[in-house]
C-alpha positions as CSV (number, residue, x, y, z in Angstrom):
1,M,-57.2,-26.1,20.8
2,A,-57.1,-22.9,22.2
3,L,-55.7,-21.5,18.7
4,R,-55.1,-17.9,18.6
5,P,-59.2,-18.2,18.4
6,N,-59.6,-13.9,17.5
7,S,-57.8,-14.0,14.7
8,Y,-61.3,-15.5,13.5
9,P,-64.8,-13.6,13.0
10,R,-67.4,-15.1,14.9
11,L,-69.9,-17.3,14.0
12,E,-74.0,-17.4,14.9
13,I,-75.4,-20.0,16.4
14,M,-77.0,-21.4,13.4
15,N,-73.0,-22.5,12.5
16,L,-73.3,-24.7,14.2
17,P,-75.2,-27.7,14.3
18,D,-78.4,-27.6,15.4
19,K,-78.7,-31.3,17.2
20,L,-75.8,-30.1,18.9
21,T,-76.8,-26.8,20.5
22,Q,-80.3,-28.5,21.4
23,F,-78.5,-31.1,23.1
24,L,-75.9,-28.9,25.2
25,K,-79.2,-26.3,26.3
26,S,-81.8,-29.0,26.8
27,E,-79.4,-31.4,29.1
28,H,-76.8,-29.5,29.6
29,N,-77.5,-26.3,30.4
30,Q,-75.4,-24.7,28.3
31,T,-77.0,-22.0,25.9
32,I,-74.4,-21.2,23.5
33,Q,-74.0,-17.5,22.9
34,S,-71.7,-17.1,20.6
35,S,-68.6,-19.9,18.6
36,T,-65.6,-18.9,17.2
37,P,-63.8,-21.9,15.0
38,I,-60.3,-22.8,15.3
39,G,-58.4,-24.5,13.3
40,G,-55.3,-27.0,13.0
41,G,-57.2,-30.1,13.2
42,S,-57.5,-32.3,9.8
43,I,-60.8,-34.8,12.3
44,N,-62.9,-33.1,13.7
45,Q,-64.6,-29.5,13.8
46,A,-64.1,-27.2,16.7
47,A,-64.8,-23.8,18.4
48,M,-64.1,-22.0,21.4
49,I,-67.9,-21.4,22.2
50,V,-68.9,-18.4,24.5
51,T,-72.0,-19.6,26.5
52,D,-73.5,-18.3,30.2
53,Q,-71.7,-20.2,32.5
54,G,-68.3,-18.7,29.7
55,E,-66.2,-19.7,27.7
56,L,-65.5,-23.5,26.9
57,F,-63.5,-25.4,23.4
58,L,-66.1,-27.7,21.9
59,K,-65.3,-30.4,19.1
60,W,-67.5,-32.9,17.2
61,N,-67.7,-34.8,14.5
62,S,-70.1,-36.5,12.6
63,N,-68.7,-39.9,11.7
64,A,-66.6,-40.6,15.0
65,P,-66.9,-44.2,15.6
66,P,-69.5,-44.3,18.7
67,D,-66.6,-44.3,21.9
68,F,-64.1,-41.8,20.2
69,F,-64.9,-38.7,22.1
70,E,-64.8,-41.0,25.5
71,K,-61.0,-42.2,24.7
72,E,-60.2,-38.5,24.6
73,A,-61.6,-37.3,27.2
74,E,-60.7,-40.4,29.3
75,G,-56.7,-40.3,27.9
76,L,-57.4,-36.5,29.2
77,R,-57.8,-37.7,32.7
78,I,-55.5,-40.4,33.0
79,L,-53.1,-37.3,32.1
80,G,-54.8,-35.1,34.4
81,D,-54.4,-37.1,37.3
82,A,-50.4,-38.1,36.3
83,S,-48.8,-34.6,35.7
84,V,-48.6,-32.1,38.4
85,T,-47.0,-29.8,36.0
86,I,-47.8,-29.8,32.7
87,R,-51.2,-28.5,32.4
88,I,-54.0,-31.0,30.9
89,P,-57.2,-30.1,29.8
90,E,-60.4,-30.4,32.2
91,V,-63.1,-32.4,30.8
92,I,-66.5,-31.2,31.6
93,L,-68.6,-33.2,28.7
94,S,-68.0,-36.4,26.0
95,E,-71.2,-37.7,24.4
96,S,-71.2,-40.3,21.2
97,P,-73.3,-39.3,18.2
98,A,-76.9,-39.8,18.4
99,G,-78.3,-39.9,15.3
100,D,-78.6,-36.4,13.2
101,R,-76.3,-34.9,16.8
102,P,-72.6,-35.5,16.4
103,G,-70.3,-36.9,19.0
104,F,-68.8,-34.1,20.7
105,L,-66.1,-33.6,23.8
106,L,-66.4,-29.9,25.4
107,M,-63.6,-29.1,28.3
108,E,-62.5,-26.0,29.7
109,Y,-61.0,-23.0,27.2
110,I,-57.1,-22.3,27.7
111,D,-56.3,-19.4,25.9
112,E,-52.9,-19.7,24.1
113,G,-49.9,-17.6,25.8
114,S,-47.1,-15.9,22.9
115,S,-44.2,-18.0,24.8
116,G,-43.1,-20.6,27.4
117,D,-39.9,-22.4,29.3
118,P,-38.8,-25.1,26.7
119,F,-36.8,-26.5,29.4
120,K,-39.1,-26.8,31.8
121,F,-41.3,-28.5,29.5
122,G,-38.8,-31.1,28.2
123,A,-38.2,-31.4,32.5
124,D,-41.5,-31.5,33.2
125,L,-42.7,-34.2,30.5
126,A,-39.4,-36.3,32.4
127,D,-41.2,-35.8,35.4
128,L,-44.6,-37.3,34.1
129,H,-42.7,-40.0,32.7
130,K,-41.9,-41.8,36.1
131,N,-46.0,-42.6,36.3
132,N,-45.2,-46.3,35.7
133,S,-47.0,-50.2,34.9
134,D,-46.6,-52.9,35.7
135,Q,-47.5,-54.0,32.0
136,F,-47.2,-51.7,28.3
137,G,-49.8,-51.3,27.2
138,L,-53.7,-50.1,28.5
139,F,-56.4,-50.9,30.5
140,T,-58.6,-50.0,27.0
141,D,-58.3,-49.2,24.1
142,N,-58.3,-46.3,21.7
143,Y,-57.4,-43.9,19.2
144,I,-54.6,-42.0,17.7
145,G,-55.7,-39.4,15.5
146,S,-58.5,-41.3,13.4
147,L,-57.2,-45.1,13.8
148,P,-58.0,-47.0,16.1
149,Q,-54.9,-47.8,18.1
150,S,-55.1,-52.1,20.2
151,N,-53.2,-51.5,24.1
152,S,-53.4,-55.3,24.9
153,Q,-50.8,-55.9,27.5
154,H,-47.6,-57.0,27.3
155,S,-45.1,-57.7,29.7
156,E,-41.9,-56.5,27.5
157,W,-41.6,-53.4,25.5
158,S,-40.3,-55.5,22.2
159,D,-43.7,-57.6,21.7
160,F,-45.5,-54.7,22.8
161,F,-43.9,-52.3,19.8
162,A,-44.0,-55.6,17.6
163,E,-47.4,-57.0,18.1
164,E,-49.6,-53.7,18.7
165,R,-48.1,-50.7,16.6
166,I,-46.6,-52.0,13.8
167,K,-48.0,-54.9,12.8
168,P,-51.6,-53.5,13.2
169,Q,-50.9,-50.4,10.8
170,L,-48.9,-52.7,8.4
171,K,-51.7,-54.7,8.2
172,M,-54.1,-52.1,7.3
173,A,-51.4,-50.6,5.3
174,I,-50.7,-54.1,2.9
175,D,-54.6,-54.4,2.7
176,S,-55.7,-51.4,1.5
177,G,-52.5,-51.6,-1.0
178,K,-51.3,-48.8,0.2
179,L,-47.5,-50.8,1.1
180,D,-46.8,-54.3,-1.0
181,S,-46.7,-57.3,0.9
182,G,-43.1,-57.8,0.5
183,I,-42.2,-55.4,2.7
184,T,-43.4,-57.7,5.4
185,R,-39.8,-59.7,5.1
186,S,-38.2,-56.1,5.8
187,W,-40.2,-56.1,9.1
188,E,-39.3,-59.4,10.3
189,R,-35.6,-58.7,9.7
190,L,-35.9,-55.9,12.5
191,A,-38.3,-57.1,14.6
192,A,-35.4,-60.1,15.2
193,K,-33.4,-57.4,17.1
194,L,-35.6,-55.1,18.3
195,D,-34.4,-56.8,21.7
196,D,-31.0,-55.5,20.6
197,N,-31.7,-52.1,20.3
198,F,-34.6,-51.1,22.9
199,P,-32.7,-49.9,26.4
200,F,-34.8,-51.4,29.0
201,T,-37.4,-49.2,30.8
202,D,-40.4,-49.8,33.1
203,P,-43.5,-49.3,31.2
204,S,-44.0,-45.2,31.4
205,L,-47.3,-43.5,31.4
206,I,-47.1,-41.4,27.4
207,H,-49.0,-38.8,26.0
208,G,-48.3,-41.5,22.5
209,D,-48.8,-38.2,19.4
210,L,-46.6,-35.9,20.9
211,W,-46.3,-33.4,17.4
212,S,-46.3,-29.7,17.7
213,G,-49.5,-29.5,16.9
214,N,-50.5,-31.2,19.9
215,Y,-48.7,-28.8,22.9
216,L,-49.2,-25.4,23.5
217,Y,-48.2,-22.8,26.1
218,D,-51.4,-20.8,28.0
219,S,-50.6,-17.4,29.0
220,S,-49.2,-18.1,32.0
221,G,-46.5,-20.0,30.1
222,R,-47.5,-23.2,31.6
223,A,-47.2,-26.2,28.8
224,V,-50.1,-27.7,28.1
225,L,-50.7,-31.2,26.2
226,I,-53.8,-32.0,24.1
227,D,-55.2,-34.8,21.5
228,P,-53.3,-37.7,23.5
229,A,-53.3,-41.0,22.4
230,V,-51.3,-42.0,25.9
231,Y,-50.9,-45.8,27.2
232,Y,-47.8,-47.2,29.1
233,G,-44.5,-47.5,26.6
234,H,-41.3,-46.8,26.4
235,P,-40.3,-43.0,26.8
236,E,-38.3,-42.5,24.2
237,M,-41.4,-42.9,21.9
238,D,-42.6,-40.0,22.7
239,L,-39.4,-37.8,21.8
240,A,-39.1,-40.0,19.0
241,F,-42.0,-38.8,17.5
242,S,-41.4,-35.2,18.7
243,R,-38.7,-35.2,16.4
244,M,-41.0,-36.5,13.9
245,F,-41.9,-33.1,12.5
246,G,-39.6,-30.5,14.4
247,G,-41.4,-27.8,16.3
248,F,-39.9,-28.8,19.9
249,P,-36.1,-26.7,20.6
250,S,-33.0,-27.9,21.6
251,S,-33.8,-26.9,25.6
252,F,-36.6,-28.8,26.0
253,Y,-35.0,-32.2,25.4
254,S,-31.7,-30.5,27.5
255,G,-35.0,-29.8,30.4
256,Y,-36.0,-34.1,29.5
257,E,-32.3,-35.3,29.7
258,S,-31.5,-33.0,33.3
259,V,-34.4,-35.5,34.9
260,S,-33.9,-38.0,33.2
261,P,-30.6,-38.9,30.8
262,L,-31.2,-40.7,28.0
263,E,-29.2,-44.1,27.3
264,P,-26.2,-44.1,24.4
265,G,-28.0,-44.6,20.6
266,F,-31.1,-42.4,21.2
267,E,-30.7,-41.4,17.7
268,E,-30.0,-44.3,15.9
269,R,-33.5,-45.4,17.5
270,I,-35.4,-43.0,16.5
271,P,-36.2,-44.0,13.0
272,I,-37.6,-47.2,14.5
273,Y,-39.7,-45.6,17.3
274,N,-40.5,-43.6,14.7
275,L,-42.1,-46.8,12.3
276,Y,-45.3,-46.1,14.5
277,P,-46.1,-42.8,13.6
278,L,-45.3,-43.3,9.9
279,L,-47.6,-46.3,9.2
280,V,-50.4,-44.2,10.7
281,H,-49.3,-41.3,7.9
282,V,-49.4,-44.1,5.5
283,N,-53.1,-45.0,6.8
284,L,-54.0,-42.0,6.6
285,F,-53.1,-39.9,4.2
286,G,-50.3,-42.3,1.6
287,G,-48.3,-40.3,-0.1
288,H,-44.4,-40.0,0.3
289,Y,-45.0,-41.9,4.0
290,C,-44.6,-44.8,2.0
291,S,-41.9,-43.9,0.4
292,Q,-39.8,-42.8,4.1
293,V,-41.0,-46.2,5.6
294,E,-39.9,-48.9,2.8
295,G,-36.6,-46.5,3.4
296,V,-36.7,-47.2,7.4
297,L,-37.0,-50.6,6.7
298,M,-34.2,-51.2,4.0
299,R,-31.4,-50.0,6.8
300,F,-32.3,-52.4,8.9
């Protein structure tokens, strides 16, 4: 997203894919005058572009699945429709790859501010989680990072967590040789206890990929959420994910609990929730994430 682009040198238009700039001009009347690269992502390329219609945010990927940016755009729109206080970037256009032209997502450009109010951000996230559904999951599948995310709906959170979150990622990791097949026995022991570990919740709209790289504060100090992997899940999933890599101060959690107090035992549940993002990282990166998954499962 908009991460201090002015610290980068200006690029000429030729540094953007020709087919992409031609498509934007011919099909959508967007003439790119200049572009500035934006770092921070490991999947897509991104830039702030200046057009005759103002500054916009553009990211693209020649190897993205056909519906990759469509699903991200859909997730942003879902969050935007639900959130009153957290800012969600407005989607302008998303397109699948076509021939030599990469798939891309075009959004409003948001200037990053220097600071915001973490307490308010936490309280606002709790309000977002009050958007409920009658089923866990979503009407469509989407992606987490570059991996497919199954959102088939279930009436019980423990069933959804096991069937749509852990099992697909575990199978992928075993099939690729990143994890040994014997780990399934450890998972089955934990799976048998899931109903006893998770407190009751209505299905809540969650961001789904809430780490410190997926939020920022705009120039007015308002929290902005980007790069979602949305579905209706347990709200504690977002909070557990936010603890995985840090980057959220204690006042953020205080703000959340000022609106939605957590059930006792949340600290003990964090490793269970974070099995999902850990397995995603196993499948994306391997390495030490494999031993982390094994360590969590051995605890249960």
